C-alpha positions in Angstrom: 69.1 91.2 103.6 71.7 88.7 103.2 74.7 88.8 104.1 77.4 89.3 101.0 78.9 86.2 99.8 83.0 87.1 100.1 82.2 90.0 103.2 85.6 90.6 104.8 84.7 91.7 108.6 87.1 93.9 111.2 85.9 94.2 114.4 86.3 97.4 115.9 86.5 99.5 119.0 87.6 96.2 120.8 90.3 95.9 123.5 92.1 98.3 125.8 93.7 101.5 124.6 97.1 102.0 122.4 100.2 102.7 124.3 100.7 105.5 122.1 98.6 108.8 121.2 100.2 109.2 117.7 99.3 112.4 115.2 98.9 111.0 112.2 95.9 107.8 113.5 93.0 107.7 111.9 91.3 106.2 114.6 88.4 108.7 116.0 86.5 107.3 119.0 83.4 106.1 118.5 82.9 108.7 121.3 79.4 106.8 123.0 78.1 107.4 126.2 79.0 103.7 127.6 81.5 101.8 126.5 81.2 97.9 127.5 83.2 96.1 129.4 86.1 93.6 127.9 83.5 90.8 128.6 80.8 92.6 126.8 83.2 93.1 123.9 84.0 89.4 123.7 80.1 88.5 123.9 79.5 90.8 121.1 82.4 89.7 118.9 81.0 86.0 119.1 77.8 87.7 118.0 79.1 88.9 114.9 80.6 86.0 114.2 77.6 84.2 114.3 75.9 86.5 112.3 78.6 86.3 109.3 79.2 82.9 109.1 81.7 81.7 107.0 82.9 85.5 106.3 87.1 86.0 106.7 86.9 88.1 110.1 89.7 89.8 111.4 90.0 91.5 115.4 91.4 95.1 115.1 92.6 96.4 119.0 94.3 99.7 118.9 97.6 97.9 119.9 97.6 93.6 120.5 100.1 94.1 123.1 97.9 95.6 125.4 95.1 93.6 124.5 96.6 89.9 124.8 93.5 88.6 125.9 91.8 88.8 122.6 94.2 86.2 121.2 91.6 83.3 122.0 89.2 84.7 119.9 91.6 85.5 117.5 93.3 82.1 117.0 89.2 80.6 117.1 88.2 82.6 114.3 91.4 81.8 111.8 93.3 85.1 112.4 97.4 84.7 111.6 97.9 88.5 111.3 98.3 91.5 114.0 99.4 94.6 113.9 101.5 96.1 116.2 103.2 99.6 116.6 106.0 97.3 118.4 106.9 98.6 121.5 105.9 96.3 123.7 106.8 93.1 121.7 108.8 91.4 124.1 110.0 87.8 124.2 106.8 86.8 126.6 104.3 88.6 124.2 106.6 87.3 121.0 106.2 83.7 122.6 102.0 84.2 123.2 101.3 85.3 119.9 103.2 82.3 118.2 101.7 80.2 121.0 98.5 81.4 119.5 98.8 80.5 116.3 99.9 84.1 114.8 102.4 83.9 111.9 103.0 88.0 110.6 103.5 91.1 112.8 102.9 94.6 111.2 104.9 96.9 112.2 105.4 100.4 111.8 108.8 101.7 111.2 110.0 104.9 109.8 113.7 105.2 108.4 115.1 107.5 111.7 114.1 108.3 114.9 113.3 112.1 113.7 110.7 110.7 111.3 108.6 108.3 113.9 109.1 110.7 116.2 107.5 113.6 114.6 104.7 111.3 114.1 104.5 108.8 116.8 105.6 111.3 119.6 108.1 108.2 120.8 111.6 108.8 123.0 114.5 107.2 121.1 115.0 104.8 123.1 111.4 103.7 122.1 113.2 103.8 118.2 115.2 101.3 119.6 113.0 98.9 121.2 111.1 98.4 117.5 114.1 97.7 116.0 115.0 95.5 118.7 111.6 94.1 118.9 111.2 93.3 115.2 114.6 91.6 115.3 113.0 89.6 117.7 110.0 88.7 116.0 111.9 87.3 112.9 114.6 85.4 115.2 111.1 83.4 116.3 110.2 82.6 113.4 107.7 85.3 112.5 106.7 86.9 109.3 107.6 90.7 109.9 105.6 93.0 107.5 106.5 96.9 107.8 103.9 99.0 107.3 105.4 102.8 106.2 103.8 106.0 105.7 104.7 108.2 102.9 104.6 111.8 102.8 107.1 114.7 102.0 109.1 114.3 104.9 109.6 110.7 104.5 110.0 110.1 100.7 113.9 111.1 100.6 114.5 108.5 103.2 113.3 105.2 101.2 117.1 103.8 100.3 117.7 104.2 104.6 114.6 102.6 105.0 114.9 100.0 102.6 118.4 99.1 103.8 116.9 99.0 107.4 114.4 96.4 106.7 117.1 94.4 104.8 119.1 93.8 107.8 116.3 93.1 109.9 115.1 90.4 107.9 111.7 91.9 107.1 109.9 90.2 104.3 108.2 93.6 102.8 107.6 97.1 103.6 103.8 98.1 102.6 103.8 101.7 101.5 100.6 103.7 103.2 100.1 107.1 102.2 99.4 109.7 104.6 95.7 111.1 104.3 93.5 113.6 106.1 91.9 111.7 107.9 91.2 111.6 112.2 94.1 113.3 113.7 96.5 113.5 110.2 94.0 116.2 109.8 95.6 118.5 111.9 98.9 118.2 110.2 100.7 120.7 108.0 98.6 120.4 104.7 102.8 120.9 102.6 103.6 117.2 104.2 100.8 115.7 102.2 102.1 113.8 98.8 101.1 115.2 95.6 101.5 113.1 92.0 105.6 114.7 91.1 106.1 113.2 94.6 104.6 109.5 93.9 106.4 109.6 91.1 110.3 110.2 92.3 109.1 107.7 95.4 108.2 105.0 92.7 111.3 105.5 90.7 113.4 105.5 94.1 111.8 101.9 94.6 112.3 100.3 91.6 115.7 101.7 90.7 116.2 99.7 94.6 114.7 96.9 93.4 117.2 96.2 90.9 120.2 96.1 93.0 118.4 94.2 95.7 116.5 91.0 96.0 115.1 92.3 99.6 112.8 93.1 101.0 109.6 92.7 99.0 107.6 96.4 98.3 104.0 96.7 98.2 102.0 100.2 97.7 98.5 99.8 99.9 95.3 100.8 97.4 95.2 104.5 99.1 98.3 105.0 96.9 96.1 103.8 93.9 96.2 100.5 92.4 98.7 99.1 90.6 97.9 97.6 87.3 100.6 98.8 85.3 101.1 96.7 81.8 98.4 93.8 83.2 95.9 93.2 80.7 92.1 93.1 81.6 92.1 89.0 82.3 95.0 89.2 84.6 93.6 91.6 86.5 90.6 89.9 86.6 92.5 86.8 88.3 94.3 89.5 90.7 90.7 90.5 92.3 89.2 86.8 92.1 92.8 85.5 93.8 92.2 88.0 96.4 88.5 87.6 97.1 89.8 83.9 97.8 92.2 84.3 100.3 90.9 87.2 102.5 91.3 91.1 102.7 94.7 90.5 100.0 92.1 91.8 97.3 91.9 95.6 99.2 95.3 95.5 96.8 93.4 95.4 93.3 90.0 96.7 94.5 88.7 99.3 96.5 86.6 97.0 99.2 83.9 98.9 99.9 82.6 98.5 96.5 79.3 96.5 96.2 80.1 95.9 100.1 82.8 93.4 99.9 83.7 94.5 103.1 82.5 95.6 106.7 83.9 97.0 109.6 81.7 96.8 113.0 81.9 99.3 116.1 81.8 97.0 119.2 80.8 99.9 120.7 78.3 101.3 119.3 76.8 97.9 116.7 77.5 101.1 113.7 78.7 99.2 110.6 80.6 101.2 108.1 82.0 100.1 104.5 85.3 101.8 105.1 87.7 101.3 108.1 89.7 104.6 107.3 86.6 106.5 106.6 84.1 105.0 109.3 83.5 108.4 111.0 82.2 109.6 107.5 78.0 109.1 107.5 78.0 108.5 104.1 80.1 105.1 104.3 77.8 103.7 106.7 76.2 100.8 106.0 73.9 99.5 109.0 74.0 98.5 112.1 73.9 95.7 115.0 71.9 95.7 117.8 73.9 94.0 120.6 70.7 94.0 123.0 68.2 92.1 120.3 70.7 90.6 118.5 68.5 92.1 114.9 70.9 93.3 112.0 70.2 95.7 109.4 72.1 96.4 106.4 71.7 99.1 103.7 72.1 98.7 100.4 75.8 99.5 98.9 76.7 103.0 98.7 79.2 102.4 95.9 78.2 100.5 93.2 79.5 99.3 90.1 77.0 100.9 87.7 76.9 104.3 89.7 80.8 104.9 90.0 81.3 104.1 86.3 78.7 106.8 85.9 79.8 109.5 88.1 83.5 109.0 88.4 85.3 111.9 87.6 89.0 113.3 87.3 91.7 110.6 86.5 89.2 108.1 87.2 86.5 108.9 85.1 85.6 106.6 81.9 87.7 108.1 79.5 90.5 109.0 81.3 91.9 105.7 82.3 91.8 102.6 80.7 91.3 100.6 83.6 88.4 102.2 84.7 86.3 99.3 84.0 88.1 97.3 87.1 89.5 99.7 88.8 86.6 101.4 89.2 88.1 104.9 91.2 90.6 103.2 93.3 90.6 103.9 97.0 87.4 105.1 97.2 87.6 106.2 101.5 91.2 108.2 100.2 89.9 110.0 96.9 87.1 111.5 99.1 89.6 112.2 102.0 91.6 114.2 99.8 88.6 115.9 97.8 87.0 117.0 101.1 90.4 117.8 102.7 90.6 120.3 99.6 86.8 121.3 99.6 85.7 120.0 96.5 82.3 119.7 95.9 80.4 115.7 96.2 83.6 114.1 96.8 82.0 110.8 96.9 83.0 110.4 93.3 86.2 112.4 93.2 89.2 110.9 91.1 92.2 109.7 92.5 94.3 112.7 92.7 97.5 109.9 92.7 97.8 106.6 91.2 100.5 104.1 91.3 99.6 102.8 87.0 99.5 106.3 86.4 103.0 106.9 87.7 104.6 103.8 86.5 103.3 104.7 83.1 104.6 108.3 83.4 108.1 107.1 84.7 108.1 104.7 81.2 108.4 101.6 83.3 
C-alpha cells in the first residue's frame, strides 16, 4: 500500500526515560518484553525515514534533555522544534540545542508552583528552575512556546499565567485540554473541563488579548477547532496551508482522518493513527517489522464519508454548520471522553467541548 502523500510521522518510544513521573501524562509504556538498545533505536528510526521518503518526521523522546544523543538525527530529518518539561535546560543543553538547528522549545508551564506540583509532583525549586530556563532559552534567541493544560484547577489563573509568559517573552501559549488518557484517568473526575468552563476560559483570554499584544494564544485541536466566523473557503485554505508546512494542520483538522498522520513505536513497530490514543487498538494503522523491513498499513479507520454519516452529538451533520470541513474535531479526545463516560461506540461520539461553538455562545 502506498504511503499517504502528506503523511506526518512521529517516532515514539525512543531515547532514555523522562526525569519526571507526571500524574497527567498520556504516555503509556509499550509493555514489550524486549527493549532495543539506543543504537538499535537509532537504526530503527533510520529505517522509518527510508520507508517514508518525503514525509515530515518528528522524533518524540519522552524528554529531550535526557536524550541529547538524538540531536544529530533530529537535525538530519529537518526537525527544528523539541518538547521539554524545562527542568534540565541548562546553558550547556540550550547551546547544544541551538547548535543542532533547534529554533523552538515547547515547555510545559503552569501559573504557580501549586498548580504545577499537582500534575508534575515537582519541588518549588524545580518550578523556579523551569522559569529561569525559559528565560535562558529566550535570551539565547530560541522561540519558546508554553504548553499549559486546561482543567477546572487551572482555569482561575489564566491572567497570572499570561502575565508570567509575557514577562518571560514567551511567544505563544498553547492550551491543551486535560484528557482522560494514560495516567490522567486516575485523576479526580471532577477536574476535567465542561463546556461552561471553556466558555469562561475563552472569555478571559479574549479580554486579555484586548489589553496585551503578547503572548499570543492558541487552542490545541483537543479543545475543538476554531472555525468561528470563517468561511468554508477560509477554512479550506487554512487546512491546505497546514498540510504544506508539517504538522500545523493538527490545529484545524484531525490528522487521523484519512490517515494524514502516523506515529510509529520504535520498540514494537506498531503504527497508530494518533499520538494520544496510541494504546487504543481501534486507532491501529499497521506495523513495521524491523527484522524483515516489511511495512504493513491498514486502510484508514477514520474516513470522510463514514464520519459524515456516523458522527453524533454536537458534531452530527445537522448540528454543526462546519461539519463538512471539521468532521468531528479531535477524534481521540471525543473517543476518550465518551469511553470515560461509558458511552457506546465512542469512535463516533461528538466533541463535548468545541472552541467554535463556545465563541458563538459568547457572541464574539
